[in-house]
DRENLUMTI-112060 format. One record per atom (N, C-alpha, C, O): x, y, z; residue in three letters. Coordinates in steps of 0.05 Angstrom, whole numbers, padded with zeros to 5 digits, always signed. Layout:
N
XYZALA ...
END
This chain:
298
-00137+00234+00299MET -00130+00259+00284MET -00150+00278+00290MET -00173+00271+00292MET -00143+00303+00294SER -00161+00323+00301SER -00176+00331+00275SER -00168+00327+00253SER -00199+00344+00281ARG -00216+00352+00258ARG -00201+00372+00238ARG -00202+00368+00214ARG -00188+00394+00249PRO -00174+00412+00234PRO -00153+00397+00216PRO -00152+00402+00192PRO -00137+00379+00228PHE -00116+00369+00215PHE -00127+00350+00194PHE -00116+00349+00172PHE -00147+00337+00199ALA -00159+00319+00179ALA -00170+00334+00156ALA -00166+00326+00133ALA -00184+00356+00160ALA -00191+00376+00139ALA -00171+00383+00122ALA -00174+00382+00097ALA -00145+00392+00135ILE -00123+00402+00120ILE -00112+00378+00102ILE -00106+00382+00079ILE -00111+00355+00113LEU -00101+00331+00099LEU -00118+00324+00074LEU -00109+00319+00052LEU -00143+00325+00078LEU -00162+00316+00056LEU -00164+00341+00033LEU -00168+00337+00009LEU -00161+00368+00044ALA -00160+00391+00026ALA -00134+00387+00009ALA -00135+00390-00015ALA -00112+00381+00022THR -00088+00377+00006THR -00089+00358-00015THR -00081+00362-00038THR -00102+00334-00005LEU -00105+00312-00029LEU -00125+00323-00049LEU -00121+00317-00073LEU -00145+00337-00043GLY -00163+00349-00065GLY -00151+00366-00081GLY -00158+00367-00105GLY -00131+00383-00073LEU -00117+00402-00090LEU -00100+00383-00110LEU -00097+00389-00134LEU -00089+00361-00099ALA -00072+00344-00114ALA -00089+00332-00138ALA -00079+00327-00160ALA -00116+00327-00132ALA -00130+00317-00153ALA -00138+00335-00174ALA -00150+00327-00194ALA -00130+00361-00171CYS -00135+00381-00192CYS -00111+00387-00208CYS -00112+00402-00227CYS -00087+00374-00199THR -00062+00377-00213THR -00064+00375-00243THR -00074+00354-00251THR -00056+00392-00261PRO -00060+00388-00290PRO -00040+00365-00300PRO -00018+00361-00290PRO -00051+00352-00319GLN -00034+00331-00331GLN -00010+00340-00345GLN -00012+00358-00361GLN +00014+00328-00340PRO +00038+00339-00356PRO +00033+00335-00386PRO +00022+00316-00395PRO +00042+00355-00400SER +00042+00352-00429SER +00057+00326-00440SER +00077+00317-00430SER +00044+00317-00461GLY +00055+00293-00474GLY +00044+00268-00463GLY +00052+00247-00473GLY +00028+00268-00443THR +00015+00245-00433THR -00016+00244-00440THR -00031+00262-00433THR -00024+00222-00453SER -00051+00219-00464SER -00063+00193-00453SER -00050+00177-00439SER -00087+00190-00459ARG -00101+00165-00454ARG -00087+00141-00470ARG -00076+00145-00492ARG -00088+00119-00457PRO -00076+00093-00471PRO -00088+00088-00497PRO -00113+00090-00498PRO -00076+00082-00517SER -00086+00075-00544SER -00100+00049-00542SER -00098+00034-00523SER -00117+00045-00564THR -00132+00018-00566THR -00112-00003-00569THR -00118-00026-00561THR -00085+00002-00580ALA -00067-00019-00583ALA -00060-00030-00554ALA -00059-00054-00550ALA -00056-00010-00534TRP -00051-00017-00505TRP -00071-00034-00496TRP -00065-00054-00483TRP -00098-00028-00501TRP -00121-00044-00492TRP -00119-00073-00505TRP -00122-00093-00492TRP -00114-00073-00529ALA -00111-00100-00542ALA -00087-00116-00529ALA -00091-00139-00523ALA -00067-00106-00524ARG -00044-00121-00512ARG -00049-00131-00487ARG -00038-00151-00479ARG -00070-00117-00470ASN -00075-00128-00444ASN -00101-00144-00443ASN -00111-00151-00422ASN -00111-00151-00467GLN -00134-00170-00467GLN -00126-00197-00451GLN -00143-00209-00438GLN -00103-00203-00455GLY -00095-00229-00444GLY -00094-00230-00412GLY -00097-00251-00399GLY -00090-00202-00400ASP -00091-00201-00372ASP -00120-00207-00361ASP -00124-00216-00339ASP -00142-00201-00379ILE -00167-00203-00369ILE -00176-00235-00370ILE -00190-00244-00352ILE -00168-00249-00389SER -00174-00278-00389SER -00155-00293-00371SER -00163-00314-00359SER -00130-00284-00368ALA -00111-00297-00351ALA -00119-00296-00322ALA -00112-00313-00306ALA -00134-00273-00314ASN -00139-00270-00284ASN -00168-00278-00280ASN -00181-00269-00261ASN -00180-00296-00298GLY -00205-00306-00292GLY -00228-00289-00283GLY -00245-00298-00268GLY -00227-00262-00292GLY -00249-00245-00285GLY -00244-00232-00259GLY -00261-00216-00251GLY -00222-00237-00244HIS -00216-00224-00220HIS -00212-00194-00222HIS -00220-00179-00204HIS -00200-00186-00245VAL -00193-00158-00248VAL -00212-00143-00261VAL -00218-00150-00284VAL -00225-00120-00250PRO -00242-00106-00264PRO -00234-00096-00291PRO -00210-00090-00294PRO -00250-00095-00309ASP -00245-00089-00338ASP -00233-00062-00342ASP -00215-00059-00359ASP -00241-00042-00325PHE -00229-00015-00327PHE -00200-00016-00320PHE -00184+00000-00330PHE -00191-00035-00301ALA -00166-00036-00292ALA -00149-00051-00312ALA -00129-00042-00321ALA -00159-00076-00319ALA -00145-00094-00337ALA -00138-00081-00365ALA -00117-00086-00377ALA -00156-00063-00376ARG -00152-00050-00400ARG -00143-00021-00398ARG -00141-00006-00417ARG -00137-00014-00372ASN -00127+00014-00370ASN -00144+00036-00384ASN -00135+00049-00403ASN -00169+00038-00373PHE -00186+00058-00383PHE -00173+00087-00378PHE -00180+00106-00392PHE -00157+00089-00358GLU -00141+00111-00353GLU -00111+00101-00349GLU -00108+00078-00342GLU -00090+00116-00353PRO -00065+00108-00350PRO -00059+00101-00321PRO -00072+00114-00304PRO -00042+00083-00313PHE -00033+00076-00287PHE -00018+00100-00275PHE +00004+00107-00284PHE -00032+00113-00253ASN -00023+00140-00248ASN -00022+00143-00217ASN -00036+00129-00203ASN -00003+00164-00208ARG -00001+00168-00178ARG -00024+00176-00166ARG -00030+00166-00145ARG -00039+00196-00180GLN -00065+00207-00169GLN -00085+00183-00161GLN -00096+00182-00139GLN -00088+00167-00177ASP -00108+00143-00171ASP -00099+00128-00148ASP -00114+00124-00129ASP -00073+00118-00148VAL -00065+00102-00126VAL -00068+00116-00099VAL -00077+00103-00080VAL -00061+00142-00096VAL -00064+00157-00072VAL -00096+00157-00066VAL -00104+00152-00043VAL -00113+00163-00088ALA -00139+00166-00083ALA -00151+00140-00073ALA -00167+00140-00054ALA -00144+00116-00085ILE -00155+00091-00079ILE -00149+00083-00048ILE -00166+00072-00033ILE -00123+00089-00042ALA -00115+00084-00016ALA -00131+00101+00006ALA -00137+00091+00027ALA -00136+00125+00000MET -00150+00145+00017MET -00178+00133+00018MET -00188+00131+00041MET -00191+00125-00003ARG -00219+00115-00003ARG -00222+00093+00016ARG -00241+00094+00032ARG -00206+00074+00016GLU -00205+00049+00031GLU -00201+00056+00059GLU -00213+00042+00076GLU -00184+00076+00067TRP -00180+00087+00093TRP -00207+00098+00103TRP -00216+00092+00126TRP -00220+00115+00088ARG -00246+00127+00096ARG -00265+00106+00102ARG -00279+00107+00122ARG -00266+00085+00084LEU -00286+00062+00086LEU -00284+00048+00114LEU -00305+00038+00123LEU -00261+00047+00128PHE -00255+00035+00149PHE -00258+00055+00174PHE -00251+00048+00197PHE -00267+00079+00169GLY -00272+00099+00189GLY -00250+00118+00195GLY -00250+00132+00216GLY -00230+00120+00177SER -00206+00139+00179SER -00191+00137+00204SER -00185+00158+00216SER -00184+00113+00213PRO -00168+00109+00240PRO -00140+00122+00235PRO -00132+00124+00212PRO -00127+00130+00255VAL -00101+00139+00254VAL -00086+00123+00275VAL -00095+00121+00298VAL -00064+00113+00268ASN -00048+00094+00286ASN -00019+00105+00290ASN -00002+00099+00273ASN -00014+00119+00308ASP +00013+00130+00314ASP +00028+00118+00339ASP +00050+00128+00346ASP +00017+00099+00350ASP +00028+00088+00374ASP +00047+00066+00365ASP +00046+00059+00342ASP +00063+00056+00382ASP +00082+00035+00376ASP +00066+00008+00373ASP +00053+00000+00392ASP +00067-00003+00351PRO +00052-00030+00348PRO +00058-00051+00367PRO +00041-00068+00372PRO +00082-00051+00378GLU +00089-00071+00395GLU +00077-00067+00425GLU +00078-00084+00442GLU +00066-00043+00428GLN +00052-00036+00453GLN +00022-00041+00453GLN +00009-00038+00474GLN +00012-00048+00429ARG -00017-00053+00425ARG -00029-00077+00437ARG -00019-00099+00429ARG -00048-00077+00453PRO -00059-00104+00466PRO -00076-00114+00445PRO -00089-00099+00430PRO -00077-00142+00442GLU -00093-00156+00425GLU -00121-00153+00436GLU -00126-00155+00460GLU -00143-00149+00416PRO -00171-00148+00423PRO -00177-00176+00435PRO -00168-00197+00427PRO -00197-00171+00457GLN -00206-00194+00471GLN -00232-00208+00461GLN -00240-00229+00470GLN -00243-00194+00442PHE -00267-00202+00429PHE -00267-00199+00400PHE -00259-00178+00389PHE -00277-00219+00385ALA -00277-00216+00355ALA -00291-00190+00345ALA -00283-00177+00325ALA -00311-00184+00358ALA -00327-00160+00351ALA -00313-00134+00350ALA -00323-00114+00340ALA -00290-00135+00363LEU -00273-00111+00366LEU -00257-00108+00342LEU -00248-00086+00338LEU -00253-00126+00325LYS -00235-00125+00302LYS -00251-00116+00278LYS -00270-00130+00270LYS -00244-00091+00266PRO -00258-00082+00244PRO -00258-00100+00218PRO -00277-00099+00202PRO -00237-00115+00215GLU -00236-00135+00193GLU -00257-00154+00195GLU -00263-00167+00175GLU -00271-00158+00219ARG -00293-00178+00222ARG -00320-00167+00221ARG -00341-00180+00222ARG -00320-00140+00219ALA -00348-00126+00221ALA -00363-00130+00195ALA -00351-00130+00174ALA -00388-00133+00197PRO -00406-00135+00175PRO -00403-00111+00153PRO -00406-00087+00158PRO -00396-00121+00129GLY -00389-00101+00109GLY -00360-00098+00103GLY -00353-00095+00079GLY -00342-00100+00125LEU -00315-00097+00124LEU -00300-00124+00120LEU -00279-00124+00108LEU -00312-00148+00132TRP -00299-00172+00126TRP -00301-00179+00094TRP -00283-00192+00083TRP -00322-00171+00083GLN -00325-00176+00054GLN -00305-00158+00038GLN -00295-00166+00017GLN -00301-00134+00048ARG -00281-00116+00034ARG -00253-00127+00033ARG -00238-00124+00013ARG -00245-00141+00058VAL -00218-00155+00059VAL -00220-00176+00041VAL -00199-00180+00027VAL -00240-00190+00037GLY -00243-00211+00018GLY -00238-00201-00011GLY -00226-00216-00027GLY -00247-00178-00017GLU -00243-00165-00043GLU -00213-00160-00047GLU -00204-00161-00069GLU -00198-00155-00026TYR -00169-00150-00027TYR -00155-00176-00035TYR -00137-00176-00051TYR -00166-00197-00023TRP -00153-00223-00030TRP -00161-00231-00059TRP -00145-00241-00075TRP -00187-00228-00067TRP -00197-00238-00092TRP -00186-00223-00113TRP -00179-00235-00132TRP -00184-00195-00112ILE -00172-00179-00132ILE -00141-00177-00133ILE -00129-00179-00155ILE -00130-00175-00109GLY -00103-00170-00106GLY -00085-00195-00113GLY -00063-00192-00123GLY -00096-00220-00107MET -00079-00243-00112MET -00086-00255-00141MET -00106-00249-00154MET -00069-00272-00149ASP -00072-00287-00177ASP -00093-00309-00171ASP -00096-00319-00149ASP -00109-00315-00193PRO -00131-00335-00188PRO -00121-00363-00179PRO -00138-00378-00168PRO -00098-00371-00182SER -00086-00395-00175SER -00081-00399-00144SER -00078-00421-00134SER -00079-00375-00131MET -00074-00373-00102MET -00099-00382-00085MET -00122-00376-00092MET -00093-00397-00064THR -00112-00404-00046THR -00127-00381-00033THR -00151-00381-00027THR -00109-00362-00029GLU -00115-00337-00013GLU -00139-00320-00023GLU -00152-00305-00009GLU -00144-00324-00052THR -00167-00313-00064THR -00195-00319-00051THR -00215-00304-00054THR -00196-00342-00036SER -00222-00349-00023SER -00224-00339+00006SER -00244-00344+00018SER -00205-00327+00016TRP -00205-00318+00043TRP -00220-00291+00044TRP -00223-00277+00025TRP -00229-00286+00069SER -00244-00259+00073SER -00228-00248+00100SER -00207-00256+00108SER -00242-00228+00111GLY -00230-00219+00136GLY -00234-00237+00159GLY -00223-00232+00180GLY -00251-00258+00156LYS -00256-00275+00179LYS -00260-00305+00172LYS -00267-00320+00189LYS -00255-00314+00146HIS -00258-00339+00136HIS -00236-00351+00123HIS -00220-00336+00111HIS -00232-00377+00125ASP -00211-00389+00107ASP -00221-00397+00081ASP -00243-00388+00075ASP -00209-00413+00065ALA -00214-00419+00037ALA -00240-00438+00038ALA -00254-00440+00017ALA -00246-00452+00059ASN -00269-00468+00062ASN -00295-00455+00074ASN -00315-00467+00079ASN -00291-00429+00079GLY -00313-00415+00090GLY -00314-00417+00121GLY -00333-00406+00134GLY -00295-00430+00133GLN -00294-00433+00163GLN -00286-00407+00176GLN -00269-00392+00167GLN -00299-00401+00197VAL -00289-00376+00212VAL -00264-00382+00225VAL -00262-00404+00237VAL -00245-00364+00223THR -00217-00369+00235THR -00217-00359+00264THR -00235-00345+00273THR -00196-00367+00278ASP -00192-00360+00303ASP -00183-00330+00307ASP -00160-00324+00300ASP -00199-00310+00318PHE -00193-00284+00317PHE -00168-00275+00331PHE -00158-00253+00328PHE -00158-00293+00347VAL -00133-00285+00362VAL -00108-00293+00350VAL -00089-00278+00349VAL -00107-00319+00339HIS -00087-00330+00327HIS -00091-00329+00295HIS -00092-00350+00281HIS -00093-00306+00285ASP -00100-00301+00255ASP -00076-00289+00239ASP -00080-00278+00217ASP -00053-00292+00249SER -00030-00281+00234SER -00027-00296+00204SER -00018-00284+00184SER -00034-00320+00204THR -00033-00336+00178THR -00049-00321+00157THR -00044-00323+00133THR -00071-00303+00166TYR -00088-00291+00147TYR -00082-00262+00145TYR -00098-00247+00133TYR -00061-00252+00156ALA -00052-00224+00152ALA -00055-00213+00124ALA -00044-00224+00105ALA -00070-00190+00121TRP -00075-00183+00094TRP -00064-00155+00085TRP -00074-00142+00067TRP -00043-00147+00099SER -00031-00120+00092SER -00019-00123+00063SER -00022-00105+00047SER -00006-00144+00057ALA +00005-00146+00028ALA -00018-00148+00009ALA -00017-00136-00012ALA -00039-00162+00015ALA -00063-00163-00003ALA -00073-00138-00010ALA -00081-00133-00032ALA -00074-00117+00012PHE -00082-00093+00009PHE -00067-00078-00012PHE -00079-00067-00030PHE -00040-00076-00010ILE -00021-00063-00027ILE -00027-00076-00055ILE -00032-00061-00074ILE -00026-00101-00058SER -00033-00111-00085SER -00059-00103-00095SER -00062-00095-00119SER -00078-00104-00080TYR -00107-00096-00090TYR -00106-00066-00100TYR -00117-00060-00121TYR -00092-00050-00087VAL -00090-00021-00098VAL -00075-00020-00124VAL -00083-00006-00142VAL -00053-00034-00125MET -00038-00034-00149MET -00056-00046-00171MET -00056-00034-00193MET -00071-00068-00168ARG -00086-00080-00190ARG -00110-00062-00198ARG -00115-00060-00222ARG -00123-00050-00181VAL -00146-00035-00187VAL -00137-00006-00200VAL -00152+00007-00214VAL -00112+00003-00194ALA -00104+00025-00206ALA -00090+00020-00235ALA -00081+00038-00248ALA -00090-00006-00243GLY -00080-00012-00270GLY -00051-00019-00275GLY -00041-00014-00297GLY -00036-00029-00255ALA -00011-00037-00256ALA -00005-00062-00273ALA +00017-00067-00283ALA -00028-00076-00277ASN -00029-00100-00294ASN -00009-00120-00285ASN -00007-00125-00260ASN +00005-00132-00302GLU +00024-00154-00296GLU +00053-00144-00286GLU +00070-00160-00280GLU +00057-00117-00286ARG +00080-00105-00279ARG +00086-00106-00250ARG +00109-00102-00244ARG +00068-00110-00232PHE +00071-00112-00204PHE +00071-00140-00194PHE +00053-00155-00201PHE +00091-00149-00178PRO +00091-00176-00169PRO +00070-00182-00145PRO +00078-00180-00122PRO +00049-00187-00152TYR +00025-00192-00132TYR +00032-00215-00115TYR +00040-00237-00123TYR +00028-00208-00087SER +00035-00230-00069SER +00025-00226-00041SER +00021-00204-00032SER +00020-00248-00027PRO +00008-00246+00001PRO +00030-00237+00020PRO +00025-00233+00043PRO +00055-00233+00010ASN +00078-00226+00027ASN +00094-00202+00016ASN +00102-00202-00007ASN +00098-00183+00032HIS +00112-00158+00024HIS +00138-00165+00013HIS +00146-00155-00008HIS +00152-00183+00026ALA +00182-00190+00018ALA +00181-00195-00011ALA +00202-00188-00024ALA +00160-00206-00024THR +00162-00213-00051THR +00167-00187-00069THR +00185-00187-00086THR +00152-00168-00065TYR +00156-00143-00082TYR +00180-00126-00071TYR +00193-00112-00087TYR +00186-00127-00046ILE +00210-00114-00035ILE +00235-00126-00049ILE +00252-00110-00059ILE +00237-00152-00051ASN +00261-00165-00063ASN +00260-00162-00095ASN +00280-00160-00108ASN +00237-00161-00104ALA +00232-00156-00135ALA +00244-00128-00142ALA +00260-00125-00161ALA +00236-00109-00126ALA +00245-00082-00131ALA +00275-00080-00129ALA +00288-00069-00147ALA +00287-00091-00105ALA +00317-00090-00101ALA +00332-00106-00123ALA +00355-00100-00129ALA +00319-00125-00135ALA +00335-00141-00154ALA +00329-00130-00183ALA +00338-00141-00203ALA +00314-00111-00184GLY +00308-00098-00210GLY +00290-00115-00228GLY +00291-00113-00253GLY +00273-00134-00215GLN +00257-00151-00230GLN +00227-00143-00236GLN +00211-00158-00247GLN +00221-00117-00227SER +00195-00105-00232SER +00200-00080-00250SER +00217-00064-00244SER +00185-00078-00273PRO +00190-00055-00289PRO +00179-00029-00275PRO +00186-00008-00285PRO +00164-00029-00256ILE +00151-00007-00243ILE +00161+00000-00214ILE +00152+00019-00201ILE +00180-00017-00205LEU +00191-00012-00177LEU +00221-00009-00179LEU +00235-00021-00194LEU +00229+00012-00161ARG +00255+00015-00157ARG +00263+00019-00128ARG +00252+00038-00115ARG +00280+00004-00115ALA +00283+00004-00087ALA +00307+00024-00083ALA +00327+00025-00098ALA +00302+00039-00060HIS +00320+00061-00053HIS +00327+00058-00022HIS +00312+00048-00006HIS +00352+00069-00016ASP +00358+00070+00012ASP +00345+00091+00025ASP +00348+00114+00017ASP +00328+00087+00046PRO +00313+00109+00062PRO +00331+00132+00070PRO +00320+00154+00074PRO +00357+00131+00073ALA +00374+00154+00080ALA +00383+00168+00055ALA +00397+00189+00057ALA +00375+00158+00030ALA +00386+00172+00006ALA +00363+00180-00014ALA +00369+00191-00034ALA +00339+00175-00008TYR +00320+00180-00027TYR +00294+00194-00010TYR +00287+00185+00012TYR +00282+00214-00023THR +00257+00227-00009THR +00233+00213-00022THR +00230+00215-00046THR +00216+00200-00006PRO +00194+00188-00015PRO +00173+00209-00029PRO +00172+00232-00021PRO +00157+00198-00050LYS +00140+00216-00060LYS +00111+00203-00056LYS +00108+00179-00051LYS +00090+00220-00059ALA +00062+00207-00058ALA +00061+00187-00076ALA +00070+00191-00098ALA +00050+00163-00069GLY +00044+00140-00087GLY +00066+00121-00085GLY +00064+00099-00097GLY +00090+00126-00071ASP +00111+00107-00067ASP +00104+00092-00044ASP +00084+00098-00030ASP +00120+00069-00038LEU +00118+00051-00017LEU +00140+00054+00003LEU +00163+00057-00006LEU +00135+00053+00029ILE +00157+00052+00047ILE +00153+00025+00063ILE +00131+00016+00069ILE +00176+00012+00069CYS +00174-00014+00080CYS +00192-00019+00105CYS +00213-00007+00108CYS +00183-00037+00121VAL +00199-00044+00144VAL +00196-00076+00149VAL +00175-00088+00144VAL +00218-00088+00157ALA +00217-00117+00165ALA +00204-00119+00194ALA +00207-00101+00210ALA +00192-00140+00198ARG +00181-00145+00224ARG +00190-00168+00236ARG +00207-00182+00224ARG +00180-00174+00260GLY +00187-00195+00276GLY +00217-00200+00279GLY +00232-00181+00284GLY +00226-00224+00277SER +00256-00230+00282SER +00272-00216+00262SER +00296-00214+00266SER +00260-00205+00239SER +00278-00193+00219SER +00279-00163+00221SER +00292-00149+00206SER +00263-00152+00241LYS +00260-00122+00244LYS +00288-00109+00249LYS +00294-00087+00240LYS +00305-00124+00266GLN +00332-00109+00273GLN +00353-00119+00253GLN +00376-00108+00254GLN +00349-00136+00235THR +00369-00147+00219THR +00370-00138+00188THR +00391-00134+00176THR +00345-00134+00178ILE +00340-00129+00150ILE +00342-00101+00146ILE +00325-00086+00155ILE +00362-00092+00131ARG +00368-00063+00122ARG +00369-00064+00093ARG +00370-00084+00079ARG +00370-00038+00083PHE +00375-00035+00053PHE +00398-00050+00041PHE +00398-00061+00019PHE +00419-00051+00056ALA +00446-00064+00049ALA +00441-00096+00045ALA +00454-00109+00029ALA +00421-00106+00059ASN +00416-00135+00058ASN +00397-00141+00036ASN +00391-00165+00033ASN +00386-00125+00019LEU +00367-00131-00002LEU +00381-00131-00028LEU +00400-00117-00033LEU +00371-00150-00047PRO +00350-00169-00041PRO +00359-00193-00025PRO +00383-00200-00026PRO +00341-00206-00009THR +00347-00229+00004THR +00342-00254-00011THR +00325-00254-00029THR +00354-00276-00004SER +00349-00303-00019SER +00325-00317-00006SER +00318-00340-00014SER +00313-00304+00014TYR +00291-00317+00026TYR +00269-00297+00035TYR +00274-00273+00037TYR +00245-00305+00040GLY +00223-00289+00048GLY +00227-00279+00077GLY +00240-00292+00092GLY +00216-00257+00083PHE +00219-00248+00112PHE +00193-00234+00118PHE +00181-00223+00100PHE +00183-00232+00143PRO +00161-00214+00150PRO +00166-00187+00148PRO +00187-00177+00155PRO +00145-00172+00136ALA +00150-00144+00132ALA +00124-00130+00130ALA +00103-00142+00132ALA +00127-00102+00127HIS +00099-00087+00125HIS +00107-00063+00107HIS +00129-00052+00110HIS +00088-00056+00090CYS +00093-00031+00071CYS +00067-00014+00070CYS +00045-00025+00072CYS +00071+00010+00068GLY +00048+00031+00066GLY +00051+00050+00045GLY +00073+00059+00039GLY +00029+00058+00035TYR +00030+00077+00012TYR +00032+00106+00023TYR +00017+00115+00040TYR +00053+00121+00011VAL +00056+00148+00018VAL +00032+00164+00006VAL +00029+00163-00018VAL +00014+00178+00023VAL -00007+00196+00013VAL -00003+00224+00016VAL -00015+00240+00002VAL +00014+00231+00034THR +00020+00261+00037THR +00049+00264+00045THR +00060+00248+00060THR +00060+00284+00033THR +00090+00291+00040THR +00093+00319+00050THR +00074+00335+00048THR +00115+00326+00060GLY +00125+00355+00066GLY +00105+00365+00088GLY +00096+00387+00086GLY +00098+00351+00108GLN +00080+00358+00130GLN +00097+00369+00151GLN +00121+00362+00153GLN +00087+00387+00166ASN +00101+00398+00191ASN +00079+00404+00211ASN +00065+00424+00210ASN +00076+00385+00229GLY +00055+00387+00250GLY +00056+00365+00269GLY +00075+00350+00269GLY +00034+00362+00286PRO +00036+00340+00304PRO +00032+00313+00292PRO +00020+00312+00271PRO +00042+00290+00302PRO +00057+00288+00328PRO +00087+00290+00324PRO +00100+00288+00344PRO +00100+00294+00300PHE +00128+00291+00297PHE +00143+00314+00284PHE +00167+00314+00280PHE +00126+00335+00279GLY +00138+00358+00264GLY +00141+00350+00235GLY +00121+00342+00223GLY +00164+00350+00223HIS +00170+00342+00197HIS +00160+00312+00194HIS +00169+00295+00209HIS +00142+00306+00176GLN +00130+00281+00174GLN +00117+00277+00146GLN +00113+00296+00131GLN +00109+00252+00140ILE +00097+00244+00120ILE +00072+00227+00129ILE +00072+00218+00152ILE +00051+00223+00115SER +00030+00205+00121SER +00030+00182+00103SER +00033+00186+00079SER +00027+00157+00113ILE +00023+00133+00099ILE -00001+00118+00105ILE -00010+00119+00128ILE -00013+00103+00086ILE -00036+00086+00091ILE -00028+00057+00086ILE -00015+00052+00066ILE -00036+00039+00103GLY -00031+00011+00100GLY -00052-00005+00111GLY -00068+00006+00126GLY -00055-00030+00105GLY -00075-00050+00110GLY -00066-00068+00134GLY -00042-00070+00140GLY -00088-00079+00149ASN -00084-00095+00172ASN -00068-00083+00195ASN -00054-00097+00210ASN -00072-00057+00197ILE -00060-00044+00221ILE -00085-00040+00240ILE -00105-00026+00234ILE -00081-00054+00265ASP -00101-00059+00283ASP -00128-00069+00268ASP -00150-00060+00273ASP -00123-00089+00249ASP -00146-00100+00236ASP -00162-00080+00220ASP -00186-00082+00218ASP -00148-00060+00208ALA -00163-00042+00192ALA -00145-00029+00171ALA -00121-00036+00170ALA -00154-00011+00154VAL -00138+00004+00138VAL -00133+00031+00152VAL -00152+00046+00157VAL -00109+00036+00159ALA -00103+00059+00175ALA -00084+00078+00166ALA -00070+00071+00147ALA -00082+00103+00176LEU -00061+00123+00168LEU -00043+00125+00190LEU -00052+00127+00213LEU -00017+00125+00184THR +00005+00128+00205THR +00024+00153+00196THR +00032+00154+00172THR +00031+00169+00213HIS +00049+00192+00209HIS +00077+00180+00213HIS +00080+00164+00232HIS +00096+00188+00198VAL +00124+00179+00197VAL +00141+00202+00197VAL +00141+00219+00178VAL +00159+00204+00219PRO +00176+00228+00222PRO +00199+00228+00197PRO +00207+00207+00187PRO +00206+00250+00191THR +00229+00254+00170THR +00247+00276+00178THR +00243+00289+00199THR +00267+00280+00162ASP +00284+00305+00166ASP +00272+00328+00149ASP +00250+00325+00138ASP +00286+00349+00148THR +00275+00371+00132THR +00275+00365+00102THR +00262+00380+00087THR +00288+00346+00092GLN +00289+00339+00066GLN +00267+00320+00059GLN +00262+00315+00035GLN +00255+00309+00079GLY +00232+00289+00075GLY +00242+00262+00076GLY +00227+00244+00069GLY +00267+00257+00083ARG +00280+00230+00083ARG +00275+00216+00109ARG +00271+00230+00130ARG +00275+00190+00109LEU +00266+00173+00132LEU +00287+00168+00150LEU +00281+00161+00173LEU +00313+00170+00144ALA +00336+00161+00158ALA +00359+00179+00155ALA +00361+00193+00134ALA +00377+00181+00174SER +00400+00196+00173SER +00421+00184+00155SER +00418+00161+00147SER +00443+00198+00147ALA +00463+00190+00130ALA +00476+00163+00141ALA +00485+00147+00125ALA +00477+00157+00167ASP +00488+00133+00177ASP +00467+00112+00177ASP +00474+00090+00186ASP +00443+00116+00168GLY +00423+00093+00165GLY +00405+00091+00186GLY +00386+00075+00185GLY +00409+00109+00208ALA +00391+00106+00230ALA +00363+00120+00224ALA +00363+00142+00213ALA +00341+00106+00229SER +00314+00111+00222SER +00308+00134+00241SER +00318+00133+00263SER +00295+00154+00234TYR +00284+00177+00248TYR +00259+00168+00265TYR +00252+00182+00284TYR +00247+00143+00258ASP +00224+00134+00272ASP +00231+00111+00291ASP +00238+00089+00283ASP +00228+00117+00317PRO +00234+00096+00335PRO +00218+00072+00333PRO +00228+00051+00343PRO +00196+00071+00322ARG +00178+00049+00319ARG +00186+00030+00296ARG +00183+00006+00296ARG +00197+00043+00276TYR +00202+00029+00249TYR +00228+00034+00238TYR +00234+00056+00228TYR +00247+00013+00238PRO +00273+00018+00225PRO +00268+00012+00194PRO +00273-00011+00184PRO +00259+00032+00179TRP +00252+00029+00150TRP +00274+00017+00137TRP +00297+00026+00140TRP +00269-00006+00120CYS +00291-00019+00104CYS +00290-00010+00076CYS +00311-00014+00064CYS +00271+00002+00063ALA +00270+00011+00036ALA +00247+00029+00031ALA +00226+00029+00045ALA +00250+00045+00011VAL +00231+00062-00004VAL +00230+00048-00030VAL +00251+00044-00043VAL +00204+00040-00038LEU +00200+00029-00063LEU +00188+00053-00081LEU +00165+00061-00078LEU +00202+00062-00098GLU +00193+00083-00118GLU +00176+00069-00138GLU +00183+00048-00148GLU +00154+00080-00144VAL +00136+00070-00163VAL +00139+00086-00189VAL +00137+00110-00187VAL +00143+00073-00214LEU +00145+00087-00237LEU +00117+00086-00252LEU +00108+00066-00263LEU +00103+00110-00250TYR +00076+00111-00261TYR +00077+00119-00290TYR +00096+00131-00299TYR +00055+00112-00305ASP +00054+00120-00335ASP +00045+00149-00336ASP +00048+00162-00356ASP +00034+00159-00314ALA +00025+00188-00313ALA +00025+00196-00285ALA +00025+00179-00268ALA +00026+00224-00279GLU +00025+00233-00251GLU -00007+00236-00243GLU -00015+00234-00220GLU -00023+00240-00264ALA -00053+00242-00255ALA -00069+00232-00280ALA -00059+00226-00301ALA -00096+00231-00275GLU -00112+00224-00297GLU -00114+00248-00318GLU -00117+00271-00310GLU -00113+00244-00343PRO -00112+00265-00362PRO -00136+00285-00360PRO -00133+00309-00366PRO -00159+00275-00352ASP -00182+00293-00350ASP -00193+00295-00323ASP -00217+00299-00319ASP -00175+00290-00302ALA -00185+00291-00275ALA -00201+00317-00268ALA -00192+00340-00273ALA -00226+00312-00258GLY -00243+00334-00247GLY -00259+00343-00273GLY -00276+00361-00268GLY -00258+00336-00296GLN -00274+00345-00319GLN -00298+00329-00325GLN -00313+00335-00344GLN 
END
């Protein structure tokens, strides 16, 4: 990403942080806090108190800001190439997820994003549950992109309403089946993603077969999702585009530009994705309690 473009992107998000709170939205009541006391004990202390008790309402501004924060932590990488053309690193030291300070951060995605009963809570960016260093080449078993999505949701205060999982297909199917109170699945050809929504694509053998019409599936499938952080862009590399942030992209938290039409949609009316790299199968609309923090910037 060029310096001018990066400055524009961050400035845009900074302006969004100053968006006034819609009328009628206030801080959560003490009754809301009391209802969520069970979340604190049920998660064995894995969830920060401010998130478990919703010190601020679950809101779009925070989700975008948290995703942006994690992206900056990893050095603000931008990955617009075709993932199938990326060579695998030949040395473990080339993987950001294994760098000092960052492998621990990936461990926090697992620890906070997963439920306490899951083995994955003990994983890090380079260790298994027994603390053994994993094979840096054949590490797909420890892919953490869904853990990143779950982490952001948990820290932002989604509480028990999000289906936390190490697999993207879990919450894609939950949204498509209407089984999550905060997720709605939409056809990429019929819905314009908003900041804070998730856009998803199947991977591997499912990449060319899983489309919106196939959802929900009766089985899990490999997939990837990213948080929309900026919409309505018109610039390089695709012209009309949005920006998304996802985890475990080249072993980091990275930003990707995604081409759209002039309406901001990801696919044409016949279902063909505008993105030759990713045949998007769903947009997951997130139903927030508020658009922004009530006192943001004060």
